[in-house]
VMD Tcl script that builds the backbone (N, CA, C; Angstrom):
set m [mol new atoms 444]
animate dup $m
set s [atomselect $m all]
$s set {name element resname resid chain x y z} {
  {N N MET 1 A 0.834 -1.185 0.000}
  {CA C MET 1 A 0.000 0.000 0.000}
  {C C MET 1 A 0.876 1.245 0.000}
  {N N ALA 2 A 0.320 2.298 -0.527}
  {CA C ALA 2 A 1.027 3.567 -0.604}
  {C C ALA 2 A 1.144 4.186 0.787}
  {N N ASP 3 A 2.164 5.010 0.973}
  {CA C ASP 3 A 2.349 5.765 2.208}
  {C C ASP 3 A 1.431 6.980 2.127}
  {N N THR 4 A 0.218 6.809 2.610}
  {CA C THR 4 A -0.845 7.790 2.413}
  {C C THR 4 A -1.174 8.509 3.713}
  {N N VAL 5 A -1.419 9.803 3.601}
  {CA C VAL 5 A -1.935 10.603 4.705}
  {C C VAL 5 A -3.373 10.931 4.355}
  {N N ILE 6 A -4.272 10.729 5.316}
  {CA C ILE 6 A -5.679 11.014 5.076}
  {C C ILE 6 A -6.084 12.173 5.973}
  {N N ASP 7 A -6.553 13.245 5.330}
  {CA C ASP 7 A -6.979 14.450 6.031}
  {C C ASP 7 A -8.483 14.619 5.902}
  {N N ARG 8 A -9.072 15.211 6.919}
  {CA C ARG 8 A -10.494 15.562 6.875}
  {C C ARG 8 A -10.597 17.018 6.448}
  {N N ILE 9 A -11.519 17.301 5.521}
  {CA C ILE 9 A -11.739 18.689 5.125}
  {C C ILE 9 A -13.188 19.069 5.411}
  {N N ASP 10 A -13.449 20.360 5.429}
  {CA C ASP 10 A -14.775 20.891 5.717}
  {C C ASP 10 A -15.743 20.518 4.594}
  {N N PRO 11 A -16.872 19.882 4.914}
  {CA C PRO 11 A -17.845 19.523 3.877}
  {C C PRO 11 A -18.436 20.738 3.153}
  {N N LYS 12 A -18.243 21.920 3.719}
  {CA C LYS 12 A -18.729 23.139 3.060}
  {C C LYS 12 A -17.728 23.683 2.042}
  {N N ASP 13 A -16.558 23.057 1.939}
  {CA C ASP 13 A -15.537 23.484 0.973}
  {C C ASP 13 A -15.867 22.896 -0.397}
  {N N SER 14 A -16.959 23.380 -0.973}
  {CA C SER 14 A -17.459 22.803 -2.219}
  {C C SER 14 A -16.506 23.026 -3.394}
  {N N ALA 15 A -15.676 24.066 -3.341}
  {CA C ALA 15 A -14.706 24.289 -4.421}
  {C C ALA 15 A -13.685 23.159 -4.474}
  {N N THR 16 A -13.147 22.790 -3.324}
  {CA C THR 16 A -12.170 21.699 -3.267}
  {C C THR 16 A -12.838 20.367 -3.617}
  {N N ILE 17 A -14.024 20.128 -3.076}
  {CA C ILE 17 A -14.731 18.878 -3.348}
  {C C ILE 17 A -15.018 18.749 -4.842}
  {N N SER 18 A -15.505 19.811 -5.451}
  {CA C SER 18 A -15.797 19.794 -6.884}
  {C C SER 18 A -14.532 19.533 -7.699}
  {N N HIS 19 A -13.444 20.183 -7.324}
  {CA C HIS 19 A -12.167 19.989 -8.028}
  {C C HIS 19 A -11.716 18.534 -7.940}
  {N N LEU 20 A -11.765 17.956 -6.748}
  {CA C LEU 20 A -11.349 16.562 -6.564}
  {C C LEU 20 A -12.238 15.627 -7.383}
  {N N TYR 21 A -13.542 15.808 -7.285}
  {CA C TYR 21 A -14.487 14.959 -8.005}
  {C C TYR 21 A -14.228 15.013 -9.520}
  {N N ASN 22 A -14.013 16.206 -10.025}
  {CA C ASN 22 A -13.841 16.388 -11.477}
  {C C ASN 22 A -12.525 15.829 -12.002}
  {N N GLN 23 A -11.597 15.497 -11.106}
  {CA C GLN 23 A -10.355 14.835 -11.517}
  {C C GLN 23 A -10.588 13.356 -11.831}
  {N N VAL 24 A -11.716 12.824 -11.338}
  {CA C VAL 24 A -11.973 11.388 -11.432}
  {C C VAL 24 A -13.191 11.064 -12.296}
  {N N PHE 25 A -14.267 11.838 -12.150}
  {CA C PHE 25 A -15.551 11.457 -12.737}
  {C C PHE 25 A -16.022 12.423 -13.825}
  {N N LYS 26 A -16.813 11.878 -14.739}
  {CA C LYS 26 A -17.498 12.647 -15.763}
  {C C LYS 26 A -18.957 12.235 -15.712}
  {N N PRO 27 A -19.904 13.104 -15.971}
  {CA C PRO 27 A -19.708 14.510 -16.272}
  {C C PRO 27 A -19.235 15.265 -15.035}
  {N N GLU 28 A -18.568 16.365 -15.284}
  {CA C GLU 28 A -18.092 17.198 -14.185}
  {C C GLU 28 A -19.275 17.774 -13.423}
  {N N ARG 29 A -19.057 18.059 -12.151}
  {CA C ARG 29 A -20.074 18.660 -11.278}
  {C C ARG 29 A -19.544 19.976 -10.732}
  {N N ASP 30 A -20.408 20.974 -10.677}
  {CA C ASP 30 A -19.990 22.275 -10.165}
  {C C ASP 30 A -20.171 22.334 -8.646}
  {N N GLU 31 A -19.698 23.422 -8.067}
  {CA C GLU 31 A -19.764 23.584 -6.613}
  {C C GLU 31 A -21.192 23.504 -6.099}
  {N N ALA 32 A -22.135 24.076 -6.844}
  {CA C ALA 32 A -23.537 24.099 -6.413}
  {C C ALA 32 A -24.101 22.689 -6.265}
  {N N PHE 33 A -23.648 21.770 -7.097}
  {CA C PHE 33 A -24.096 20.377 -6.995}
  {C C PHE 33 A -23.758 19.808 -5.616}
  {N N PHE 34 A -22.534 20.036 -5.167}
  {CA C PHE 34 A -22.112 19.497 -3.867}
  {C C PHE 34 A -22.748 20.259 -2.718}
  {N N GLU 35 A -22.950 21.557 -2.892}
  {CA C GLU 35 A -23.641 22.330 -1.856}
  {C C GLU 35 A -25.050 21.782 -1.647}
  {N N ARG 36 A -25.758 21.503 -2.746}
  {CA C ARG 36 A -27.113 20.936 -2.641}
  {C C ARG 36 A -27.075 19.537 -2.040}
  {N N ARG 37 A -26.161 18.713 -2.504}
  {CA C ARG 37 A -26.106 17.311 -2.066}
  {C C ARG 37 A -25.778 17.183 -0.577}
  {N N LEU 38 A -24.925 18.055 -0.068}
  {CA C LEU 38 A -24.487 17.953 1.326}
  {C C LEU 38 A -25.283 18.839 2.284}
  {N N ARG 39 A -26.133 19.710 1.747}
  {CA C ARG 39 A -26.926 20.610 2.589}
  {C C ARG 39 A -27.841 19.803 3.496}
  {N N ASP 40 A -27.845 20.151 4.749}
  {CA C ASP 40 A -28.725 19.557 5.758}
  {C C ASP 40 A -28.491 18.065 5.993}
  {N N ARG 41 A -27.368 17.536 5.554}
  {CA C ARG 41 A -27.052 16.129 5.814}
  {C C ARG 41 A -26.529 15.983 7.237}
  {N N ILE 42 A -26.789 14.844 7.826}
  {CA C ILE 42 A -26.287 14.557 9.160}
  {C C ILE 42 A -24.918 13.907 9.021}
  {N N ALA 43 A -23.970 14.402 9.779}
  {CA C ALA 43 A -22.616 13.850 9.875}
  {C C ALA 43 A -21.896 13.718 8.527}
  {N N PRO 44 A -21.888 14.776 7.704}
  {CA C PRO 44 A -21.124 14.663 6.455}
  {C C PRO 44 A -19.633 14.542 6.763}
  {N N LEU 45 A -18.962 13.698 6.006}
  {CA C LEU 45 A -17.530 13.474 6.186}
  {C C LEU 45 A -16.863 13.546 4.820}
  {N N VAL 46 A -15.835 14.381 4.717}
  {CA C VAL 46 A -15.048 14.458 3.489}
  {C C VAL 46 A -13.593 14.225 3.863}
  {N N LEU 47 A -13.017 13.192 3.256}
  {CA C LEU 47 A -11.617 12.843 3.489}
  {C C LEU 47 A -10.844 13.009 2.187}
  {N N VAL 48 A -9.592 13.436 2.315}
  {CA C VAL 48 A -8.699 13.555 1.156}
  {C C VAL 48 A -7.462 12.724 1.440}
  {N N ALA 49 A -7.105 11.886 0.478}
  {CA C ALA 49 A -5.881 11.085 0.583}
  {C C ALA 49 A -4.762 11.819 -0.129}
  {N N ARG 50 A -3.606 11.888 0.535}
  {CA C ARG 50 A -2.447 12.562 -0.044}
  {C C ARG 50 A -1.232 11.634 0.009}
  {N N VAL 51 A -0.467 11.672 -1.049}
  {CA C VAL 51 A 0.818 10.981 -1.103}
  {C C VAL 51 A 1.836 12.064 -1.436}
  {N N ASP 52 A 2.848 12.207 -0.590}
  {CA C ASP 52 A 3.847 13.275 -0.764}
  {C C ASP 52 A 3.190 14.644 -0.923}
  {N N LYS 53 A 2.188 14.925 -0.087}
  {CA C LYS 53 A 1.470 16.200 -0.038}
  {C C LYS 53 A 0.610 16.491 -1.269}
  {N N THR 54 A 0.490 15.527 -2.171}
  {CA C THR 54 A -0.324 15.698 -3.364}
  {C C THR 54 A -1.613 14.898 -3.212}
  {N N ALA 55 A -2.749 15.555 -3.420}
  {CA C ALA 55 A -4.034 14.860 -3.334}
  {C C ALA 55 A -4.107 13.795 -4.418}
  {N N VAL 56 A -4.536 12.594 -4.024}
  {CA C VAL 56 A -4.650 11.476 -4.967}
  {C C VAL 56 A -6.021 10.809 -4.909}
  {N N GLY 57 A -6.852 11.180 -3.954}
  {CA C GLY 57 A -8.169 10.584 -3.854}
  {C C GLY 57 A -8.996 11.237 -2.769}
  {N N PHE 58 A -10.273 10.851 -2.711}
  {CA C PHE 58 A -11.179 11.464 -1.739}
  {C C PHE 58 A -12.328 10.518 -1.414}
  {N N PHE 59 A -12.995 10.807 -0.314}
  {CA C PHE 59 A -14.162 10.077 0.167}
  {C C PHE 59 A -15.191 11.102 0.612}
  {N N ILE 60 A -16.460 10.857 0.285}
  {CA C ILE 60 A -17.557 11.686 0.789}
  {C C ILE 60 A -18.621 10.742 1.334}
  {N N GLY 61 A -19.020 10.964 2.580}
  {CA C GLY 61 A -20.055 10.138 3.187}
  {C C GLY 61 A -20.981 10.950 4.059}
  {N N MET 62 A -22.064 10.287 4.496}
  {CA C MET 62 A -23.074 10.947 5.331}
  {C C MET 62 A -23.934 9.883 5.994}
  {N N GLU 63 A -24.671 10.301 6.999}
  {CA C GLU 63 A -25.600 9.370 7.632}
  {C C GLU 63 A -26.734 9.061 6.659}
  {N N LEU 64 A -27.014 7.789 6.486}
  {CA C LEU 64 A -28.141 7.381 5.653}
  {C C LEU 64 A -29.420 7.365 6.488}
  {N N ARG 65 A -29.299 6.780 7.660}
  {CA C ARG 65 A -30.361 6.764 8.658}
  {C C ARG 65 A -29.673 6.463 9.992}
  {N N PRO 66 A -30.357 6.637 11.114}
  {CA C PRO 66 A -29.683 6.387 12.387}
  {C C PRO 66 A -29.025 5.003 12.413}
  {N N GLY 67 A -27.751 4.997 12.766}
  {CA C GLY 67 A -26.994 3.759 12.871}
  {C C GLY 67 A -26.310 3.303 11.596}
  {N N VAL 68 A -26.654 3.909 10.446}
  {CA C VAL 68 A -26.093 3.481 9.158}
  {C C VAL 68 A -25.355 4.643 8.502}
  {N N TYR 69 A -24.068 4.427 8.251}
  {CA C TYR 69 A -23.267 5.454 7.574}
  {C C TYR 69 A -23.102 5.060 6.114}
  {N N PHE 70 A -23.264 6.031 5.212}
  {CA C PHE 70 A -23.289 5.787 3.779}
  {C C PHE 70 A -22.074 6.409 3.090}
  {N N SER 71 A -21.323 5.581 2.395}
  {CA C SER 71 A -20.233 6.052 1.549}
  {C C SER 71 A -20.852 6.475 0.232}
  {N N TRP 72 A -21.023 7.770 0.032}
  {CA C TRP 72 A -21.688 8.267 -1.171}
  {C C TRP 72 A -20.779 8.163 -2.387}
  {N N VAL 73 A -19.554 8.660 -2.272}
  {CA C VAL 73 A -18.639 8.589 -3.419}
  {C C VAL 73 A -17.198 8.526 -2.919}
  {N N THR 74 A -16.441 7.641 -3.536}
  {CA C THR 74 A -15.010 7.529 -3.285}
  {C C THR 74 A -14.334 7.543 -4.639}
  {N N GLY 75 A -13.318 8.374 -4.781}
  {CA C GLY 75 A -12.620 8.453 -6.056}
  {C C GLY 75 A -11.118 8.515 -5.870}
  {N N VAL 76 A -10.402 7.904 -6.806}
  {CA C VAL 76 A -8.939 7.929 -6.803}
  {C C VAL 76 A -8.486 8.408 -8.175}
  {N N PHE 77 A -7.560 9.338 -8.180}
  {CA C PHE 77 A -7.054 9.886 -9.435}
  {C C PHE 77 A -6.467 8.757 -10.280}
  {N N PRO 78 A -6.652 8.816 -11.580}
  {CA C PRO 78 A -6.228 7.710 -12.456}
  {C C PRO 78 A -4.780 7.255 -12.274}
  {N N ASP 79 A -3.846 8.178 -12.078}
  {CA C ASP 79 A -2.440 7.776 -11.965}
  {C C ASP 79 A -2.063 7.262 -10.574}
  {N N ALA 80 A -3.058 7.177 -9.667}
  {CA C ALA 80 A -2.785 6.687 -8.313}
  {C C ALA 80 A -3.601 5.437 -7.990}
  {N N ARG 81 A -4.154 4.818 -8.988}
  {CA C ARG 81 A -4.990 3.637 -8.753}
  {C C ARG 81 A -4.161 2.375 -8.587}
  {N N ARG 82 A -4.801 1.383 -7.945}
  {CA C ARG 82 A -4.231 0.044 -7.772}
  {C C ARG 82 A -3.065 0.004 -6.777}
  {N N ILE 83 A -3.024 1.007 -5.876}
  {CA C ILE 83 A -1.996 0.989 -4.824}
  {C C ILE 83 A -2.633 1.085 -3.430}
  {N N GLY 84 A -3.959 0.880 -3.360}
  {CA C GLY 84 A -4.628 0.815 -2.064}
  {C C GLY 84 A -5.206 2.110 -1.534}
  {N N ILE 85 A -5.264 3.151 -2.333}
  {CA C ILE 85 A -5.781 4.437 -1.853}
  {C C ILE 85 A -7.258 4.333 -1.469}
  {N N ALA 86 A -8.091 3.773 -2.336}
  {CA C ALA 86 A -9.525 3.657 -2.038}
  {C C ALA 86 A -9.751 2.805 -0.790}
  {N N THR 87 A -9.003 1.738 -0.657}
  {CA C THR 87 A -9.129 0.888 0.525}
  {C C THR 87 A -8.807 1.673 1.786}
  {N N GLN 88 A -7.737 2.454 1.746}
  {CA C GLN 88 A -7.364 3.247 2.915}
  {C C GLN 88 A -8.428 4.297 3.234}
  {N N LEU 89 A -8.993 4.932 2.202}
  {CA C LEU 89 A -10.054 5.919 2.427}
  {C C LEU 89 A -11.290 5.268 3.039}
  {N N MET 90 A -11.710 4.159 2.472}
  {CA C MET 90 A -12.908 3.472 2.974}
  {C C MET 90 A -12.696 2.955 4.395}
  {N N CYS 91 A -11.517 2.442 4.688}
  {CA C CYS 91 A -11.228 1.956 6.040}
  {C C CYS 91 A -11.164 3.108 7.039}
  {N N ALA 92 A -10.587 4.236 6.644}
  {CA C ALA 92 A -10.543 5.412 7.524}
  {C C ALA 92 A -11.959 5.915 7.803}
  {N N ALA 93 A -12.799 5.923 6.783}
  {CA C ALA 93 A -14.182 6.361 6.964}
  {C C ALA 93 A -14.942 5.397 7.882}
  {N N ALA 94 A -14.742 4.095 7.698}
  {CA C ALA 94 A -15.401 3.108 8.552}
  {C C ALA 94 A -14.935 3.249 10.004}
  {N N ASP 95 A -13.647 3.489 10.211}
  {CA C ASP 95 A -13.130 3.701 11.566}
  {C C ASP 95 A -13.778 4.927 12.201}
  {N N TRP 96 A -13.877 6.014 11.421}
  {CA C TRP 96 A -14.509 7.241 11.914}
  {C C TRP 96 A -15.969 6.957 12.271}
  {N N ALA 97 A -16.695 6.284 11.365}
  {CA C ALA 97 A -18.111 6.006 11.585}
  {C C ALA 97 A -18.315 5.151 12.839}
  {N N LYS 98 A -17.461 4.168 13.021}
  {CA C LYS 98 A -17.553 3.316 14.214}
  {C C LYS 98 A -17.334 4.146 15.478}
  {N N THR 99 A -16.328 5.008 15.451}
  {CA C THR 99 A -16.047 5.884 16.590}
  {C C THR 99 A -17.235 6.797 16.901}
  {N N GLU 100 A -17.946 7.213 15.853}
  {CA C GLU 100 A -19.105 8.095 16.016}
  {C C GLU 100 A -20.371 7.341 16.424}
  {N N GLY 101 A -20.271 6.022 16.562}
  {CA C GLY 101 A -21.397 5.244 17.049}
  {C C GLY 101 A -22.253 4.570 15.986}
  {N N TYR 102 A -21.842 4.635 14.742}
  {CA C TYR 102 A -22.608 3.951 13.689}
  {C C TYR 102 A -22.374 2.448 13.791}
  {N N LYS 103 A -23.401 1.689 13.483}
  {CA C LYS 103 A -23.346 0.229 13.584}
  {C C LYS 103 A -23.066 -0.445 12.244}
  {N N THR 104 A -23.417 0.241 11.147}
  {CA C THR 104 A -23.325 -0.349 9.818}
  {C C THR 104 A -22.750 0.669 8.838}
  {N N MET 105 A -21.952 0.166 7.893}
  {CA C MET 105 A -21.414 0.992 6.795}
  {C C MET 105 A -22.023 0.453 5.511}
  {N N ARG 106 A -22.433 1.365 4.629}
  {CA C ARG 106 A -23.056 0.977 3.363}
  {C C ARG 106 A -22.401 1.727 2.213}
  {N N PHE 107 A -22.286 1.047 1.066}
  {CA C PHE 107 A -21.929 1.720 -0.179}
  {C C PHE 107 A -22.620 1.017 -1.326}
  {N N GLU 108 A -22.677 1.690 -2.462}
  {CA C GLU 108 A -23.298 1.147 -3.661}
  {C C GLU 108 A -22.321 1.297 -4.816}
  {N N CYS 109 A -22.402 0.385 -5.763}
  {CA C CYS 109 A -21.604 0.529 -6.983}
  {C C CYS 109 A -22.280 -0.223 -8.118}
  {N N THR 110 A -21.918 0.139 -9.330}
  {CA C THR 110 A -22.451 -0.562 -10.490}
  {C C THR 110 A -21.614 -1.810 -10.744}
  {N N ASN 111 A -22.157 -2.701 -11.534}
  {CA C ASN 111 A -21.467 -3.937 -11.870}
  {C C ASN 111 A -20.170 -3.676 -12.636}
  {N N LYS 112 A -20.094 -2.554 -13.354}
  {CA C LYS 112 A -18.893 -2.278 -14.148}
  {C C LYS 112 A -17.715 -1.786 -13.293}
  {N N HIS 113 A -17.968 -1.398 -12.049}
  {CA C HIS 113 A -16.886 -0.945 -11.169}
  {C C HIS 113 A -16.311 -2.138 -10.417}
  {N N ARG 114 A -15.625 -2.984 -11.142}
  {CA C ARG 114 A -15.105 -4.241 -10.599}
  {C C ARG 114 A -14.194 -4.063 -9.383}
  {N N PRO 115 A -13.314 -3.068 -9.373}
  {CA C PRO 115 A -12.473 -2.923 -8.171}
  {C C PRO 115 A -13.300 -2.703 -6.893}
  {N N MET 116 A -14.411 -1.960 -6.990}
  {CA C MET 116 A -15.250 -1.751 -5.804}
  {C C MET 116 A -16.006 -3.028 -5.436}
  {N N LEU 117 A -16.398 -3.818 -6.418}
  {CA C LEU 117 A -17.028 -5.105 -6.124}
  {C C LEU 117 A -16.048 -5.999 -5.359}
  {N N HIS 118 A -14.814 -6.054 -5.838}
  {CA C HIS 118 A -13.778 -6.861 -5.173}
  {C C HIS 118 A -13.494 -6.321 -3.775}
  {N N PHE 119 A -13.411 -4.983 -3.655}
  {CA C PHE 119 A -13.178 -4.376 -2.347}
  {C C PHE 119 A -14.253 -4.819 -1.359}
  {N N GLY 120 A -15.521 -4.690 -1.770}
  {CA C GLY 120 A -16.620 -5.051 -0.885}
  {C C GLY 120 A -16.526 -6.475 -0.394}
  {N N ILE 121 A -16.231 -7.384 -1.294}
  {CA C ILE 121 A -16.123 -8.793 -0.920}
  {C C ILE 121 A -14.913 -9.020 -0.015}
  {N N GLU 122 A -13.769 -8.443 -0.376}
  {CA C GLU 122 A -12.550 -8.630 0.415}
  {C C GLU 122 A -12.654 -8.022 1.808}
  {N N GLN 123 A -13.454 -6.958 1.952}
  {CA C GLN 123 A -13.571 -6.281 3.242}
  {C C GLN 123 A -14.787 -6.752 4.050}
  {N N ASP 124 A -15.320 -7.912 3.699}
  {CA C ASP 124 A -16.426 -8.542 4.435}
  {C C ASP 124 A -17.745 -7.777 4.381}
  {N N TYR 125 A -17.969 -7.048 3.302}
  {CA C TYR 125 A -19.283 -6.450 3.080}
  {C C TYR 125 A -20.190 -7.532 2.512}
  {N N ASN 126 A -21.472 -7.424 2.791}
  {CA C ASN 126 A -22.473 -8.327 2.243}
  {C C ASN 126 A -23.279 -7.598 1.177}
  {N N ILE 127 A -23.653 -8.295 0.139}
  {CA C ILE 127 A -24.573 -7.729 -0.839}
  {C C ILE 127 A -25.963 -7.854 -0.237}
  {N N VAL 128 A -26.618 -6.702 -0.033}
  {CA C VAL 128 A -27.914 -6.708 0.640}
  {C C VAL 128 A -29.049 -6.312 -0.296}
  {N N GLY 129 A -28.719 -5.978 -1.539}
  {CA C GLY 129 A -29.784 -5.637 -2.478}
  {C C GLY 129 A -29.253 -4.978 -3.724}
  {N N ILE 130 A -30.196 -4.645 -4.599}
  {CA C ILE 130 A -29.892 -3.835 -5.775}
  {C C ILE 130 A -30.999 -2.802 -5.924}
  {N N ARG 131 A -30.688 -1.713 -6.592}
  {CA C ARG 131 A -31.690 -0.699 -6.903}
  {C C ARG 131 A -31.342 -0.102 -8.257}
  {N N TYR 132 A -32.342 0.398 -8.940}
  {CA C TYR 132 A -32.122 1.016 -10.239}
  {C C TYR 132 A -31.823 2.497 -10.034}
  {N N ASP 133 A -30.745 2.981 -10.638}
  {CA C ASP 133 A -30.370 4.394 -10.594}
  {C C ASP 133 A -30.790 5.029 -11.914}
  {N N GLY 134 A -31.799 5.872 -11.844}
  {CA C GLY 134 A -32.328 6.507 -13.047}
  {C C GLY 134 A -31.361 7.463 -13.716}
  {N N GLU 135 A -30.485 8.094 -12.928}
  {CA C GLU 135 A -29.504 9.016 -13.508}
  {C C GLU 135 A -28.422 8.252 -14.272}
  {N N ALA 136 A -27.936 7.166 -13.690}
  {CA C ALA 136 A -26.892 6.364 -14.334}
  {C C ALA 136 A -27.479 5.362 -15.335}
  {N N HIS 137 A -28.786 5.133 -15.244}
  {CA C HIS 137 A -29.478 4.174 -16.115}
  {C C HIS 137 A -28.919 2.764 -15.972}
  {N N GLU 138 A -28.659 2.374 -14.728}
  {CA C GLU 138 A -28.196 1.018 -14.476}
  {C C GLU 138 A -28.470 0.641 -13.026}
  {N N ASN 139 A -28.343 -0.642 -12.751}
  {CA C ASN 139 A -28.562 -1.137 -11.405}
  {C C ASN 139 A -27.351 -0.851 -10.525}
  {N N MET 140 A -27.638 -0.545 -9.275}
  {CA C MET 140 A -26.611 -0.342 -8.265}
  {C C MET 140 A -26.652 -1.530 -7.308}
  {N N ILE 141 A -25.484 -2.086 -7.023}
  {CA C ILE 141 A -25.373 -3.178 -6.069}
  {C C ILE 141 A -25.112 -2.565 -4.701}
  {N N ILE 142 A -25.896 -2.965 -3.720}
  {CA C ILE 142 A -25.819 -2.374 -2.379}
  {C C ILE 142 A -25.043 -3.311 -1.460}
  {N N PHE 143 A -23.983 -2.771 -0.864}
  {CA C PHE 143 A -23.126 -3.518 0.069}
  {C C PHE 143 A -23.276 -2.926 1.465}
  {N N GLU 144 A -23.277 -3.790 2.478}
  {CA C GLU 144 A -23.268 -3.355 3.866}
  {C C GLU 144 A -22.383 -4.283 4.693}
  {N N ARG 145 A -21.825 -3.709 5.769}
  {CA C ARG 145 A -21.126 -4.538 6.740}
  {C C ARG 145 A -21.283 -3.925 8.119}
  {N N SER 146 A -21.209 -4.791 9.102}
  {CA C SER 146 A -21.295 -4.374 10.484}
  {C C SER 146 A -19.995 -3.701 10.877}
  {N N LEU 147 A -20.103 -2.668 11.689}
  {CA C LEU 147 A -18.897 -2.001 12.205}
  {C C LEU 147 A -18.566 -2.491 13.607}
  {N N ALA 148 A -19.338 -3.440 14.111}
  {CA C ALA 148 A -19.113 -3.969 15.470}
  {C C ALA 148 A -17.854 -4.802 15.512}
}
mol reanalyze $m
mol bondsrecalc $m
mol representation Tube
mol addrep $m
């Protein structure tokens, strides 16, 4: 695994969040998108992974419902993939959620995101369902694991 430092940033820093997201995903999202998405959320958490002081990935999560913490989006810059950055971000978020009293961690991914499917299985997440995402026009696989 990479020698990674994980920092927490303010969820209201929509400029930084938008910049990080747009390094990984298309279509790009503007600051207003993240302001709307994170507005009035309970326990929003934004983590940034850095290697040699350079941002290489990020995590955004929030409470889904009491006791359940939701990993909304995790991204790793293309030139920093396959060295464990996403795993470190997800594990740091799960540790934080457990410390905050959450009992379960949840994330969703499409079938085409094979590394996240493998991550979920390797990290003892269970597949608990699927749902159709109208924006992505595909099914999302829902993973959960106990934080106990």
